[in-house]
N, CA, C and O atoms as CSV, one atom per row, in Angstrom:
chain,resi,resn,atom,element,x,y,z
A,1,MET,N,N,6.842,19.322,-23.536
A,1,MET,CA,C,7.414,19.121,-22.349
A,1,MET,C,C,6.046,18.071,-21.493
A,1,MET,O,O,4.985,18.504,-21.043
A,2,SER,N,N,6.589,16.482,-21.488
A,2,SER,CA,C,5.592,15.533,-21.014
A,2,SER,C,C,5.579,15.878,-19.389
A,2,SER,O,O,6.511,16.111,-18.620
A,3,LYS,N,N,4.086,15.813,-19.170
A,3,LYS,CA,C,4.032,15.721,-17.712
A,3,LYS,C,C,4.154,14.071,-17.742
A,3,LYS,O,O,3.871,13.299,-18.658
A,4,VAL,N,N,4.740,13.770,-16.253
A,4,VAL,CA,C,4.239,12.365,-15.957
A,4,VAL,C,C,3.287,12.496,-14.712
A,4,VAL,O,O,3.312,13.282,-13.765
A,5,SER,N,N,2.192,11.164,-15.123
A,5,SER,CA,C,1.149,10.794,-14.625
A,5,SER,C,C,1.271,10.651,-12.883
A,5,SER,O,O,1.600,9.486,-12.661
A,6,PRO,N,N,1.137,11.350,-11.693
A,6,PRO,CA,C,0.898,10.936,-10.842
A,6,PRO,C,C,0.964,8.873,-10.186
A,6,PRO,O,O,1.630,8.195,-9.404
A,7,PHE,N,N,-0.622,8.617,-11.507
A,7,PHE,CA,C,-0.562,7.715,-11.696
A,7,PHE,C,C,-0.050,6.357,-11.659
A,7,PHE,O,O,-0.511,5.332,-11.156
A,8,LYS,N,N,1.257,6.645,-12.461
A,8,LYS,CA,C,2.029,5.953,-12.998
A,8,LYS,C,C,2.633,4.427,-11.975
A,8,LYS,O,O,2.957,3.282,-12.290
A,9,LYS,N,N,2.554,5.138,-10.739
A,9,LYS,CA,C,3.580,5.083,-9.831
A,9,LYS,C,C,1.899,4.028,-9.499
A,9,LYS,O,O,0.703,4.161,-9.760
A,10,LYS,N,N,2.880,2.904,-8.715
A,10,LYS,CA,C,1.205,1.828,-7.783
A,10,LYS,C,C,2.453,1.290,-6.366
A,10,LYS,O,O,3.661,1.147,-6.557
A,11,TYR,N,N,1.731,1.073,-5.004
A,11,TYR,CA,C,2.172,0.542,-3.934
A,11,TYR,C,C,1.503,-0.531,-3.606
A,11,TYR,O,O,0.282,-0.679,-3.562
A,12,VAL,N,N,2.876,-1.753,-3.229
A,12,VAL,CA,C,2.121,-1.964,-2.154
A,12,VAL,C,C,2.563,-1.948,-0.502
A,12,VAL,O,O,3.439,-1.229,-0.023
A,13,HIS,N,N,1.693,-2.965,0.264
A,13,HIS,CA,C,2.097,-2.853,1.234
A,13,HIS,C,C,1.045,-4.176,2.600
A,13,HIS,O,O,-0.018,-4.131,3.220
A,14,ILE,N,N,2.215,-5.174,2.440
A,14,ILE,CA,C,1.665,-6.434,3.090
A,14,ILE,C,C,1.521,-6.103,4.612
A,14,ILE,O,O,2.322,-5.632,5.420
A,15,THR,N,N,0.162,-6.532,4.726
A,15,THR,CA,C,-0.488,-6.419,6.405
A,15,THR,C,C,-0.424,-7.546,6.875
A,15,THR,O,O,-0.331,-7.780,8.080
A,16,ASP,N,N,-0.478,-8.609,5.744
A,16,ASP,CA,C,-0.389,-10.452,7.084
A,16,ASP,C,C,-0.616,-10.859,6.174
A,16,ASP,O,O,-1.321,-10.432,5.259
A,17,GLU,N,N,0.124,-12.034,6.318
A,17,GLU,CA,C,0.509,-13.805,5.831
A,17,GLU,C,C,0.138,-14.596,6.037
A,17,GLU,O,O,0.959,-15.406,6.466
A,18,LYS,N,N,-1.096,-15.023,5.959
A,18,LYS,CA,C,-2.185,-16.352,6.606
A,18,LYS,C,C,-1.044,-17.580,6.655
A,18,LYS,O,O,-0.196,-17.545,5.762
A,19,ALA,N,N,-0.989,-18.347,7.353
A,19,ALA,CA,C,-1.056,-19.639,7.394
A,19,ALA,C,C,-0.896,-20.600,6.280
A,19,ALA,O,O,-0.076,-21.485,6.032
A,20,ASN,N,N,-1.736,-20.228,5.810
A,20,ASN,CA,C,-2.560,-21.152,4.223
A,20,ASN,C,C,-2.031,-20.364,2.913
A,20,ASN,O,O,-2.256,-20.703,1.751
A,21,GLY,N,N,-1.374,-19.379,3.287
A,21,GLY,CA,C,-0.339,-18.550,1.886
A,21,GLY,C,C,-1.244,-17.832,1.536
A,21,GLY,O,O,-1.510,-17.918,0.337
A,22,LEU,N,N,-1.804,-17.179,2.089
A,22,LEU,CA,C,-2.646,-15.955,1.883
A,22,LEU,C,C,-2.190,-14.692,1.877
A,22,LEU,O,O,-1.733,-14.415,2.986
A,23,ILE,N,N,-2.102,-13.671,0.995
A,23,ILE,CA,C,-1.046,-12.672,1.765
A,23,ILE,C,C,-2.718,-11.601,1.219
A,23,ILE,O,O,-3.504,-11.475,0.280
A,24,GLU,N,N,-2.403,-11.029,2.723
A,24,GLU,CA,C,-3.128,-9.717,2.466
A,24,GLU,C,C,-2.157,-8.171,3.038
A,24,GLU,O,O,-1.366,-7.838,3.920
A,25,PHE,N,N,-3.004,-7.501,1.631
A,25,PHE,CA,C,-2.147,-6.287,0.991
A,25,PHE,C,C,-3.009,-5.333,0.854
A,25,PHE,O,O,-4.201,-5.509,0.599
A,26,ASP,N,N,-2.121,-3.602,1.116
A,26,ASP,CA,C,-3.273,-2.459,0.647
A,26,ASP,C,C,-2.462,-2.346,-0.774
A,26,ASP,O,O,-1.256,-2.571,-0.880
A,27,PHE,N,N,-3.300,-1.970,-1.812
A,27,PHE,CA,C,-2.591,-1.600,-3.428
A,27,PHE,C,C,-2.898,-0.319,-3.325
A,27,PHE,O,O,-4.015,-0.327,-2.808
A,28,ALA,N,N,-2.546,0.897,-3.525
A,28,ALA,CA,C,-2.554,1.923,-4.041
A,28,ALA,C,C,-1.715,2.038,-5.372
A,28,ALA,O,O,-0.798,1.349,-5.819
A,29,ILE,N,N,-2.574,3.524,-5.994
A,29,ILE,CA,C,-2.270,3.948,-7.867
A,29,ILE,C,C,-2.159,5.509,-6.844
A,29,ILE,O,O,-2.951,6.015,-6.048
A,30,GLY,N,N,-0.649,5.962,-7.378
A,30,GLY,CA,C,-0.594,7.456,-7.856
A,30,GLY,C,C,-0.680,8.119,-6.104
A,30,GLY,O,O,-0.048,9.174,-6.164
A,31,ASP,N,N,-1.262,7.900,-4.429
A,31,ASP,CA,C,-0.828,8.146,-3.287
A,31,ASP,C,C,-1.338,6.987,-2.307
A,31,ASP,O,O,-2.390,6.388,-2.086
A,32,PRO,N,N,0.081,6.999,-1.808
A,32,PRO,CA,C,-0.324,5.278,-1.035
A,32,PRO,C,C,-1.066,5.543,-0.138
A,32,PRO,O,O,-1.511,4.568,0.467
A,33,CYS,N,N,-1.534,7.012,0.354
A,33,CYS,CA,C,-2.632,6.897,1.670
A,33,CYS,C,C,-4.160,6.402,1.057
A,33,CYS,O,O,-5.003,5.891,1.795
A,34,MET,N,N,-4.397,6.650,-0.504
A,34,MET,CA,C,-5.906,5.820,-0.887
A,34,MET,C,C,-5.229,4.575,-1.862
A,34,MET,O,O,-4.474,4.422,-2.822
A,35,TYR,N,N,-6.221,3.665,-0.716
A,35,TYR,CA,C,-5.812,2.276,-1.141
A,35,TYR,C,C,-6.436,1.622,-1.005
A,35,TYR,O,O,-7.291,1.916,-0.169
A,36,VAL,N,N,-6.572,0.032,-1.762
A,36,VAL,CA,C,-7.838,-1.121,-1.852
A,36,VAL,C,C,-6.996,-1.593,-0.706
A,36,VAL,O,O,-5.841,-1.293,-0.407
A,37,GLU,N,N,-8.487,-3.008,0.287
A,37,GLU,CA,C,-7.353,-3.953,0.738
A,37,GLU,C,C,-7.649,-4.974,0.145
A,37,GLU,O,O,-8.820,-5.304,-0.040
A,38,LEU,N,N,-6.603,-5.673,-0.269
A,38,LEU,CA,C,-7.026,-7.369,-1.447
A,38,LEU,C,C,-6.235,-8.203,-0.354
A,38,LEU,O,O,-5.673,-7.749,0.643
A,39,ALA,N,N,-6.312,-9.452,-0.742
A,39,ALA,CA,C,-5.864,-10.681,-0.450
A,39,ALA,C,C,-6.003,-11.680,-1.848
A,39,ALA,O,O,-7.033,-11.830,-2.507
A,40,LEU,N,N,-4.585,-12.356,-2.123
A,40,LEU,CA,C,-4.404,-13.148,-2.966
A,40,LEU,C,C,-3.324,-14.014,-2.540
A,40,LEU,O,O,-2.488,-13.473,-1.817
A,41,PRO,N,N,-3.075,-15.781,-2.950
A,41,PRO,CA,C,-2.432,-16.858,-3.103
A,41,PRO,C,C,-1.596,-16.072,-2.851
A,41,PRO,O,O,-1.970,-14.926,-3.099
A,42,LYS,N,N,0.043,-16.190,-2.209
A,42,LYS,CA,C,1.504,-15.953,-2.535
A,42,LYS,C,C,1.471,-15.708,-4.054
A,42,LYS,O,O,1.400,-14.537,-4.427
A,43,GLU,N,N,1.527,-16.984,-5.238
A,43,GLU,CA,C,1.948,-17.156,-6.182
A,43,GLU,C,C,1.057,-15.753,-7.158
A,43,GLU,O,O,1.214,-15.072,-8.171
A,44,GLN,N,N,0.327,-15.899,-6.300
A,44,GLN,CA,C,-0.863,-14.602,-7.566
A,44,GLN,C,C,-0.475,-13.374,-7.045
A,44,GLN,O,O,-0.457,-12.551,-7.960
A,45,PHE,N,N,-0.065,-12.749,-5.673
A,45,PHE,CA,C,0.136,-11.539,-5.305
A,45,PHE,C,C,1.268,-11.575,-6.118
A,45,PHE,O,O,1.225,-10.718,-7.001
A,46,GLU,N,N,2.449,-12.400,-6.123
A,46,GLU,CA,C,3.631,-12.262,-6.729
A,46,GLU,C,C,3.941,-11.944,-8.661
A,46,GLU,O,O,4.720,-11.579,-9.541
A,47,LYS,N,N,2.818,-12.367,-8.355
A,47,LYS,CA,C,2.098,-12.409,-10.306
A,47,LYS,C,C,1.440,-10.601,-10.395
A,47,LYS,O,O,1.641,-9.793,-11.302
A,48,PHE,N,N,0.883,-10.467,-9.512
A,48,PHE,CA,C,0.272,-8.848,-9.584
A,48,PHE,C,C,1.017,-8.353,-9.064
A,48,PHE,O,O,0.503,-7.607,-8.231
A,49,CYS,N,N,2.076,-8.316,-9.055
A,49,CYS,CA,C,3.024,-7.322,-8.471
A,49,CYS,C,C,3.964,-7.094,-9.328
A,49,CYS,O,O,4.605,-6.069,-9.559
A,50,ILE,N,N,4.001,-8.237,-9.830
A,50,ILE,CA,C,5.063,-8.037,-11.565
A,50,ILE,C,C,4.090,-7.268,-12.784
A,50,ILE,O,O,4.424,-6.386,-13.575
A,51,ASN,N,N,2.763,-7.955,-12.615
A,51,ASN,CA,C,2.138,-7.496,-13.513
A,51,ASN,C,C,1.765,-5.397,-13.341
A,51,ASN,O,O,1.212,-4.623,-14.122
A,52,ASN,N,N,2.206,-5.244,-12.379
A,52,ASN,CA,C,1.241,-3.974,-11.921
A,52,ASN,C,C,2.934,-3.025,-11.957
A,52,ASN,O,O,2.958,-1.796,-12.026
A,53,THR,N,N,3.849,-3.636,-11.912
A,53,THR,CA,C,4.868,-2.971,-11.871
A,53,THR,C,C,4.955,-1.953,-10.802
A,53,THR,O,O,4.982,-0.725,-10.883
A,54,VAL,N,N,5.015,-3.172,-9.229
A,54,VAL,CA,C,4.639,-1.855,-7.573
A,54,VAL,C,C,5.961,-1.604,-7.314
A,54,VAL,O,O,6.989,-1.730,-7.979
A,55,GLU,N,N,5.734,-1.253,-6.296
A,55,GLU,CA,C,6.803,-0.556,-5.588
A,55,GLU,C,C,5.702,-0.894,-3.943
A,55,GLU,O,O,4.547,-0.671,-3.581
A,56,HIS,N,N,7.145,-1.638,-3.292
A,56,HIS,CA,C,6.492,-1.895,-1.597
A,56,HIS,C,C,7.071,-0.267,-0.733
A,56,HIS,O,O,8.192,0.238,-0.679
A,57,LEU,N,N,6.237,0.014,-0.372
A,57,LEU,CA,C,5.949,0.942,0.764
A,57,LEU,C,C,7.169,0.978,1.382
A,57,LEU,O,O,7.655,-0.153,1.346
A,58,THR,N,N,8.027,1.915,2.041
A,58,THR,CA,C,8.864,1.887,2.548
A,58,THR,C,C,8.763,2.404,3.864
A,58,THR,O,O,7.738,3.083,3.922
A,59,ARG,N,N,9.511,2.384,5.208
A,59,ARG,CA,C,8.991,2.266,5.952
A,59,ARG,C,C,8.824,3.890,6.671
A,59,ARG,O,O,8.559,3.963,7.871
A,60,ASP,N,N,8.992,5.106,5.873
A,60,ASP,CA,C,8.549,6.475,6.203
A,60,ASP,C,C,7.090,6.464,5.541
A,60,ASP,O,O,6.205,7.069,6.147
A,61,GLN,N,N,6.733,5.721,4.159
A,61,GLN,CA,C,5.400,5.281,3.802
A,61,GLN,C,C,4.744,5.076,4.624
A,61,GLN,O,O,3.718,5.747,4.732
A,62,ILE,N,N,5.037,4.100,5.527
A,62,ILE,CA,C,3.664,3.086,5.916
A,62,ILE,C,C,3.814,3.866,7.203
A,62,ILE,O,O,2.729,3.705,7.762
A,63,ILE,N,N,4.484,4.536,7.885
A,63,ILE,CA,C,4.250,5.509,9.011
A,63,ILE,C,C,3.353,6.720,8.632
A,63,ILE,O,O,2.508,7.168,9.407
A,64,ASP,N,N,3.647,7.349,7.081
A,64,ASP,CA,C,2.685,8.308,6.722
A,64,ASP,C,C,0.956,7.773,6.710
A,64,ASP,O,O,0.124,8.255,7.478
A,65,VAL,N,N,0.608,6.576,5.566
A,65,VAL,CA,C,-0.337,5.901,5.770
A,65,VAL,C,C,-1.023,5.609,7.023
A,65,VAL,O,O,-2.225,5.831,7.162
A,66,GLU,N,N,-0.098,4.991,8.166
A,66,GLU,CA,C,-0.624,4.946,9.584
A,66,GLU,C,C,-1.319,6.213,10.554
A,66,GLU,O,O,-2.180,6.328,11.426
A,67,ASN,N,N,-0.473,6.962,9.892
A,67,ASN,CA,C,-0.559,8.412,10.864
A,67,ASN,C,C,-2.500,8.641,9.897
A,67,ASN,O,O,-3.638,8.651,10.367
A,68,ASP,N,N,-1.993,8.778,8.524
A,68,ASP,CA,C,-3.683,9.213,7.937
A,68,ASP,C,C,-4.552,8.376,8.043
A,68,ASP,O,O,-5.567,8.787,8.605
A,69,LYS,N,N,-4.561,7.116,7.650
A,69,LYS,CA,C,-5.313,6.058,8.833
A,69,LYS,C,C,-6.068,6.661,10.634
A,69,LYS,O,O,-7.228,6.573,11.038
A,70,TYR,N,N,-5.235,7.047,11.098
A,70,TYR,CA,C,-6.023,7.505,12.094
A,70,TYR,C,C,-6.206,8.319,12.205
A,70,TYR,O,O,-6.450,8.516,13.395
A,71,LYS,N,N,-6.315,9.560,11.376
A,71,LYS,CA,C,-6.809,10.894,11.250
A,71,LYS,C,C,-8.366,10.097,10.901
A,71,LYS,O,O,-9.340,10.171,11.651
A,72,TRP,N,N,-8.336,9.427,9.747
A,72,TRP,CA,C,-9.650,9.374,9.322
A,72,TRP,C,C,-10.378,8.621,10.869
A,72,TRP,O,O,-11.443,9.125,11.227
A,73,GLN,N,N,-9.930,7.709,11.552
A,73,GLN,CA,C,-10.435,7.001,12.672
A,73,GLN,C,C,-10.436,7.909,14.090
A,73,GLN,O,O,-10.744,7.390,15.163
A,74,TYR,N,N,-10.110,9.123,13.987
A,74,TYR,CA,C,-9.827,9.390,15.323
A,74,TYR,C,C,-9.977,11.303,15.397
A,74,TYR,O,O,-10.029,12.150,16.289
A,75,GLY,N,N,-9.997,11.286,14.078
A,75,GLY,CA,C,-9.982,12.987,13.509
A,75,GLY,C,C,-8.819,13.743,14.029
A,75,GLY,O,O,-9.044,14.930,14.261
A,76,VAL,N,N,-7.605,13.301,14.264
A,76,VAL,CA,C,-6.392,13.847,14.426
A,76,VAL,C,C,-5.322,13.305,14.343
A,76,VAL,O,O,-5.254,12.105,14.610
A,77,ILE,N,N,-4.355,13.913,14.013
A,77,ILE,CA,C,-3.680,13.114,13.130
A,77,ILE,C,C,-2.573,11.989,13.621
A,77,ILE,O,O,-1.827,12.651,14.342
A,78,GLY,N,N,-2.093,10.670,13.605
A,78,GLY,CA,C,-1.364,10.072,14.976
A,78,GLY,C,C,0.150,10.664,14.483
A,78,GLY,O,O,0.725,11.331,13.623
A,79,THR,N,N,0.333,9.856,15.762
A,79,THR,CA,C,1.685,10.719,16.049
A,79,THR,C,C,2.879,9.344,16.028
A,79,THR,O,O,3.638,9.101,16.966
A,80,LEU,N,N,2.835,8.797,15.125
A,80,LEU,CA,C,3.742,8.118,14.583
A,80,LEU,C,C,5.213,8.583,14.144
A,80,LEU,O,O,5.096,9.195,13.082
A,81,THR,N,N,6.051,8.548,14.400
A,81,THR,CA,C,7.454,9.029,13.830
A,81,THR,C,C,8.334,8.140,13.217
A,81,THR,O,O,8.294,6.920,13.375
A,82,LYS,N,N,9.420,8.965,12.262
A,82,LYS,CA,C,9.998,8.646,11.578
A,82,LYS,C,C,11.236,8.116,11.747
A,82,LYS,O,O,11.884,7.739,10.771
């Protein structure tokens, strides 16, 4: 029986698109709540997404990430609801 690694899934969440074409985004492997903040020009961002076979976070995942981020900042879980 083979187990699928949770690290196979990769996620992006676009956090800002600058006027100069720069895309700011969060990139996560495995757990959407554990991410790094990156920025790339739009064309390179699109290639990055293809090369890494990423999934864009769903609305529910974004809420989970934001509530988790709030917990780390303030010591209590955020109250955004789905």
